C-alpha angles and dihedrals in degrees: 000000000000115000098195141341141176150176143228120262125199097199111034095188093054094041095049091048090050097046094044090059100032097050099041095086088058092054091252120134143165105280105165141031117188113221111250090235087074097043105052088256095305126131113251122174135168129215129196149127099251103355134008110280102149115060130192118198126186112249144095120332113271110260112232098024116254128243112220121179123197123201116244122200093219143006087254089060090052089052091047092048091052094048092047094046092050090046088051091057100269119146122238113255098163126347120233114288149111118298100193091170087071097041133329094254098036106133114174148151129209130207133172113234124218090279094048096256116150106242119188140184115204136185122192098188123106112252 
């Protein structure tokens, strides 16, 4: 339904380091960097699996913070995302586990990124 989306980051170096590490277990990597000549000198980068679908652009912190959920292929990927995001400096906002109040097979993990956004990995497959 949504082709691409993004959020504002206040510290590009910290955000890129966080997302490089946190999204790697999901098979998501940095795929595009827009030349600053086209961005009024601001850092703009795109992450994805096959094409950029999640964009970070330098600016003020989002207020209120944004919730962004990334699809995981398995519960093990959710666990790996959470471990990588915490190792990258993310703050725990909900350890990996079932959230049956959302859906019987909803397995997710939540971490706050360097700007306080609620970043999630979720798998809807049964074990």
